[in-house]
C-alpha positions as CSV (number, residue, x, y, z in Angstrom):
1,M,0.0,0.0,0.0
2,E,2.9,2.4,0.7
3,Q,4.1,2.1,-2.8
4,I,0.6,2.9,-4.2
5,I,0.6,6.0,-2.0
6,E,4.0,6.9,-3.3
7,G,2.7,6.4,-6.8
8,F,0.0,9.0,-6.2
9,K,2.6,11.4,-4.7
10,R,4.8,10.9,-7.8
11,V,1.9,11.5,-10.1
12,F,0.8,14.8,-8.4
13,K,4.4,16.1,-7.7
14,T,5.6,15.6,-11.3
15,E,7.1,18.6,-13.1
16,N,4.4,21.0,-14.4
17,A,1.8,18.8,-12.6
18,L,-1.0,21.3,-12.5
19,S,-0.9,22.1,-16.3
20,R,-0.6,18.4,-17.2
21,H,-3.4,17.3,-14.9
22,L,-5.6,20.1,-16.3
23,T,-4.7,19.1,-19.8
24,H,-5.8,15.5,-19.0
25,A,-9.1,16.7,-17.6
26,G,-9.5,19.0,-20.7
27,I,-8.9,16.2,-23.1
28,G,-11.4,14.1,-21.2
29,A,-13.9,17.0,-21.4
30,I,-13.5,17.2,-25.1
31,V,-13.9,13.5,-25.7
32,S,-17.0,13.5,-23.5
33,L,-18.6,16.4,-25.4
34,P,-20.9,14.0,-27.5
35,A,-22.7,13.3,-24.2
36,L,-24.1,16.8,-24.3
37,F,-25.4,16.5,-27.8
38,L,-26.5,12.9,-28.1
39,D,-30.3,12.9,-28.3
40,K,-31.7,10.1,-26.1
41,Q,-35.2,10.5,-27.5
42,Q,-33.8,10.3,-31.0
43,F,-32.0,7.1,-30.1
44,E,-35.1,5.6,-28.6
45,A,-37.3,6.6,-31.6
46,A,-34.7,5.1,-34.0
47,F,-34.6,1.8,-32.2
48,T,-38.4,1.6,-31.9
49,A,-38.8,2.3,-35.7
50,H,-35.7,0.2,-36.6
51,N,-34.4,3.3,-38.3
52,Y,-30.7,2.9,-37.3
53,I,-29.3,4.9,-40.2
54,S,-30.5,8.1,-38.6
55,I,-28.3,7.7,-35.6
56,I,-25.2,6.5,-37.5
57,P,-23.6,10.1,-37.6
58,Q,-23.8,10.5,-33.8
59,V,-22.5,7.0,-33.2
60,L,-19.6,7.5,-35.6
61,I,-18.6,10.8,-34.0
62,W,-18.7,9.3,-30.5
63,G,-16.9,6.1,-31.7
64,V,-14.1,7.9,-33.5
65,L,-13.4,10.3,-30.6
66,A,-13.4,7.4,-28.1
67,L,-11.1,5.3,-30.3
68,I,-8.6,8.1,-30.8
69,Y,-8.7,8.8,-27.0
70,I,-8.2,5.2,-26.0
71,C,-5.3,4.7,-28.4
72,Y,-3.6,7.8,-27.2
73,V,-4.1,6.9,-23.5
74,M,-2.8,3.4,-24.0
75,G,0.4,4.8,-25.6
76,Y,0.6,7.5,-23.0
77,M,0.5,4.9,-20.2
78,L,3.3,2.9,-21.8
79,K,5.4,6.1,-22.0
80,F,4.5,6.8,-18.4
81,A,5.6,3.3,-17.4
82,H,8.8,3.8,-19.4
83,N,9.6,6.9,-17.3
84,C,9.0,5.0,-14.1
85,F,11.9,2.7,-14.8
86,D,14.3,5.6,-14.0
87,P,14.3,6.0,-10.2
88,E,15.9,9.5,-10.6
89,N,13.2,10.7,-13.0
90,K,11.1,13.3,-11.1
91,N,8.9,14.0,-14.2
92,L,6.9,10.8,-14.6
93,M,4.0,12.4,-16.5
94,P,5.1,12.7,-20.2
95,K,4.5,15.9,-22.1
96,F,1.6,15.9,-24.6
97,D,2.8,15.2,-28.1
98,S,2.2,12.6,-30.8
99,E,4.7,10.0,-29.5
100,P,2.0,8.0,-27.5
101,F,0.3,7.2,-30.9
102,A,3.6,5.8,-32.2
103,I,4.2,3.8,-29.0
104,F,0.7,2.4,-29.2
105,L,1.1,1.2,-32.8
106,K,4.4,-0.4,-31.8
107,A,2.7,-2.3,-29.0
108,L,-0.4,-3.2,-31.0
109,P,0.9,-6.5,-32.4
110,L,1.7,-7.5,-28.9
111,K,-1.8,-6.6,-27.6
112,I,-3.4,-8.4,-30.6
113,F,-1.3,-11.5,-30.1
114,W,-2.0,-12.0,-26.4
115,A,-5.7,-11.0,-26.8
116,G,-6.0,-13.6,-29.5
117,Y,-4.1,-16.2,-27.5
118,F,-6.4,-15.8,-24.5
119,L,-9.6,-15.8,-26.7
120,L,-8.3,-19.0,-28.4
121,H,-8.2,-20.7,-25.1
122,I,-11.6,-19.4,-24.2
123,A,-13.0,-20.7,-27.5
124,L,-11.4,-24.2,-26.9
125,V,-12.9,-24.3,-23.4
126,V,-16.4,-23.4,-24.7
127,A,-16.1,-25.9,-27.6
128,I,-15.1,-28.7,-25.2
129,L,-17.4,-28.0,-22.3
130,Q,-20.5,-26.7,-24.1
131,P,-23.3,-26.7,-22.9
132,H,-22.1,-26.9,-19.3
133,W,-22.0,-23.1,-18.8
134,I,-21.4,-23.2,-15.1
135,L,-18.3,-25.3,-15.6
136,I,-17.2,-23.0,-18.4
137,I,-17.5,-19.9,-16.1
138,I,-15.5,-21.7,-13.4
139,V,-12.8,-22.7,-15.9
140,Y,-12.8,-19.1,-17.3
141,L,-12.3,-17.6,-13.9
142,F,-9.3,-19.9,-13.3
143,M,-7.9,-19.0,-16.7
144,L,-8.3,-15.3,-15.9
145,Y,-6.5,-15.8,-12.6
146,G,-3.6,-17.6,-14.4
147,F,-3.4,-15.2,-17.4
148,G,-3.8,-12.0,-15.4
149,P,-0.1,-11.4,-14.7
150,I,0.6,-11.3,-18.4
151,A,-0.3,-7.6,-18.0
152,L,3.3,-7.3,-16.8
153,N,4.4,-8.2,-20.3
154,Y,3.4,-4.7,-21.4
155,I,5.5,-3.3,-18.6
156,A,8.4,-5.3,-20.0
157,F,7.7,-3.7,-23.4
158,A,7.5,-0.2,-21.9
159,K,11.0,-0.5,-20.5
160,D,12.7,0.1,-23.9
161,Y,9.8,-0.3,-26.3
162,N,11.3,-3.6,-27.4
163,T,9.1,-6.7,-28.2
164,K,12.0,-9.2,-28.1
165,G,11.0,-12.4,-26.3
166,L,7.5,-11.0,-25.5
167,F,5.6,-13.3,-27.8
168,D,6.7,-16.5,-26.0
169,I,3.6,-18.5,-25.4
170,V,5.0,-19.9,-22.0
171,L,5.2,-16.3,-20.6
172,P,1.9,-16.5,-18.8
173,Y,3.2,-19.5,-16.8
174,K,6.5,-17.8,-16.1
175,Y,4.9,-14.6,-15.0
176,F,2.4,-16.4,-12.8
177,K,5.2,-18.5,-11.2
178,L,7.3,-15.5,-10.5
179,A,4.7,-12.9,-9.5
180,G,1.2,-14.4,-9.7
181,N,0.3,-13.9,-6.0
182,E,2.0,-10.5,-5.8
183,Y,0.2,-9.4,-9.0
184,W,-3.3,-10.2,-7.7
185,L,-2.5,-8.8,-4.3
186,M,-1.6,-5.5,-6.1
187,V,-4.9,-5.7,-8.0
188,M,-6.9,-6.1,-4.8
189,K,-5.1,-3.2,-3.2
190,F,-6.3,-0.9,-6.0
191,I,-10.0,-1.9,-5.3
192,P,-10.5,0.8,-2.6
193,F,-9.1,3.5,-4.8
194,N,-11.4,2.5,-7.7
195,M,-14.3,2.5,-5.3
196,A,-13.3,5.9,-4.0
197,A,-13.2,7.3,-7.5
198,S,-16.6,5.8,-8.2
199,V,-18.0,7.3,-5.0
200,L,-16.6,10.7,-5.8
201,S,-18.1,10.7,-9.3
202,S,-21.4,9.4,-8.0
203,F,-21.4,12.2,-5.3
204,I,-21.1,14.8,-7.9
205,L,-23.9,13.2,-9.9
206,V,-26.2,13.1,-6.9
207,I,-25.5,16.8,-5.9
208,M,-26.0,18.0,-9.4
209,S,-29.2,15.8,-9.8
210,I,-30.6,17.5,-6.7
211,F,-30.2,20.9,-8.4
212,V,-31.7,19.6,-11.6
213,A,-34.7,18.2,-9.7
214,I,-35.5,21.6,-8.1
215,S,-34.8,23.7,-11.3
216,G,-38.5,23.7,-12.3
217,K,-39.1,23.7,-16.0
218,K,-39.0,20.4,-17.9
219,E,-36.9,21.9,-20.6
220,D,-34.4,23.1,-18.0
221,I,-34.4,19.7,-16.4
222,M,-33.6,17.9,-19.7
223,A,-30.7,20.3,-20.4
224,L,-29.3,20.1,-16.9
225,A,-29.6,16.3,-16.9
226,K,-27.3,16.2,-20.0
227,L,-24.9,18.6,-18.2
228,V,-24.8,16.4,-15.1
229,T,-24.2,13.3,-17.2
230,Y,-21.4,15.2,-19.0
231,L,-19.7,16.3,-15.8
232,Y,-20.0,12.8,-14.3
233,T,-18.3,11.4,-17.4
234,V,-15.5,14.0,-17.3
235,V,-14.7,13.5,-13.5
236,N,-14.9,9.7,-13.8
237,T,-12.6,9.7,-16.9
238,Y,-10.0,11.8,-15.1
239,C,-10.1,9.7,-11.9
240,I,-9.7,6.4,-13.9
241,L,-6.7,8.1,-15.7
242,V,-4.9,9.0,-12.5
243,I,-5.5,5.6,-11.0
244,S,-4.2,4.0,-14.2
245,M,-1.0,6.0,-13.9
246,V,-0.5,4.9,-10.3
247,W,-1.3,1.3,-11.3
248,H,1.5,1.4,-14.0
249,Y,3.9,2.9,-11.4
250,R,3.2,0.1,-9.0
251,A,3.4,-2.5,-11.8
252,V,6.9,-1.3,-12.8
253,V,8.0,-1.7,-9.2
254,L,6.6,-5.2,-9.1
255,Y,8.2,-6.0,-12.5
256,K,11.6,-4.8,-11.3
257,E,11.4,-6.7,-8.0
258,E,10.0,-10.0,-9.3
259,I,10.4,-10.4,-13.1
260,E,13.3,-8.4,-14.4
261,P,16.5,-10.5,-15.1
262,G,19.3,-10.1,-12.6
263,P,20.9,-11.8,-9.6
264,H,17.5,-12.1,-7.9
265,N,15.9,-13.8,-11.0
266,K,18.2,-16.4,-12.7
267,E,15.3,-18.1,-14.5
268,M,14.3,-15.2,-16.6
269,E,17.9,-14.2,-17.2
270,E,18.9,-17.7,-18.4
271,H,15.9,-18.0,-20.6
272,Y,15.9,-14.6,-22.3
273,G,19.3,-13.1,-21.6
274,T,20.1,-9.8,-20.1
275,D,18.3,-8.0,-23.0
276,F,14.9,-9.1,-22.0
């Protein structure tokens, strides 16, 4: 838990912290803008009349903005993790430029490979055990538990943006053997922080909803309801982003302690060499 608290301190004490946090919040606000303009009644009418073409423009705008934002954030988090490997680096939060897109594209084959690898196992389990869905769910949960530490593979990539050795299909076993329990303990320690972020966002939603309810006119209520939803989305997005940065900070610490080759970990060094 101390390392998680230290992660929050490092995130908020980074160089130009205020401007970079405000920029993150601002980007989230821009991406969330469609929430102000999406017409719920139009969507309901389109689905009722099966007239899906009429809502395609709104869906496309929302989808494109969300996709661009997700790709950028994924690359940004990898760059953030890269900075965390340097213990002397006081400026963990990267500046805002186009590099995260390039980092994301470089990591994309790795993400596709491991997502496909996991889905292939799921498909095999479903094919073998169908229609015993309870058994399938149990096996899936065990697989998720075993595959979870593969997330540290992206931390390994972030160290020097090198995919060498990271497509080895036995890596899930090696990661679990070396850091399985520590990884899931780390995940559980983040649950209270995720709950706190959810409570904060919900508190804002409740307070704003009270003002909406007492505003009077129906037209005002509809407009304010959209604004409340928008503000909730912005705050929630920012909170998730901060927690994600701290998670990457803690994951780098875990990787360096349990996975990284060195005198403390002969197995990984002998298998992959010191360049892993």
